[in-house]
C-alpha positions, 0 to 999 in steps of 0.5 A: 499499499502506498501512503499517498492519497488518492485523488477521486476521479472528477464526476463526469457530467452527462453530455448532451450530444445531438443524435442524428435523426435518419430520414424516414424510410420509404414504404416498401412498394410491391414488387410485382402487380397484384394478380387479377384472379385472386385464388381466395375469391375467384371460386366464390364469385357468383356466376353470370347465370345466377346474377341474371337471376338475381339482378332483377330481384334487386330493389332499385336504388334511390339516392337519399343524399340531400344534395343529390350527391354523395359517394359513388354506390358500390356496384351490386354485383361486387356486393353480391360477390362479397355476400355470397363470399361470406354465405358460402365460406361461413366466415366473418363479414371482417374477412372481406378486408382481405379479399378486395371485393368491397368494404365489410360494412358496405357488404353488410349494409347491402345484405340487410337491404336486401333481406328486408326487401325480401331478395333472398326469399324470392331468389329461393322461390325462383331456384325452386321453381327452376328446378321444378321446371328442369327436373320436376318436384313431386309435390305429392310426396313431401316431408316437413321435420319439425319439433314442438317441444318444450325447452328441457330446462324449462320445467313445468309451472306446477311441478314439485319443488326441488329437494335441493337447499334453498338458494336465493337468486344467484347465490351459491350454496355455502361450503359448510351447507348451512343457511346464510346468517344462522348464527350472526355475522359471518354465517356462525357455525364457528367456535363460541367466543 
């Protein structure tokens, strides 16, 4: 050990250096053009024959914008493609975002409009009539399956009371099986004081 006192290193003060900010990077652009036939949605586009039956059933659109303008309406054929995509795949309306057919809100609004106008019922009736004409439906031999029964947990109005311990509303049964409030605060059942 040396007898010379050591000098403490001077405290370093933080220096504020200006960081160079990099220029924002440009967005990555597609290197190839999008294919016109998206394999996900091409198989779900409605045929020209179906469109020929569906188009006359659609309600006529009336522009309700107060100045007669507004955003241009999406083509009914594109909306029909989107609606049948959702109906045939059983997917969510939100899945339309990736298909490029039309916006999910547009397709859903048009679907509700067409349901209210009875378009799908008339399309079904036209399909039944076309099948009857092409193949023939034996209207004498038809069967309808259905059931009119009470819900299994509905119970009878005048049924015998349950032998289960009393529970009020949505209360759960106490762990020790006693009724609530039997022994004062806390439900009793404890040791005497």
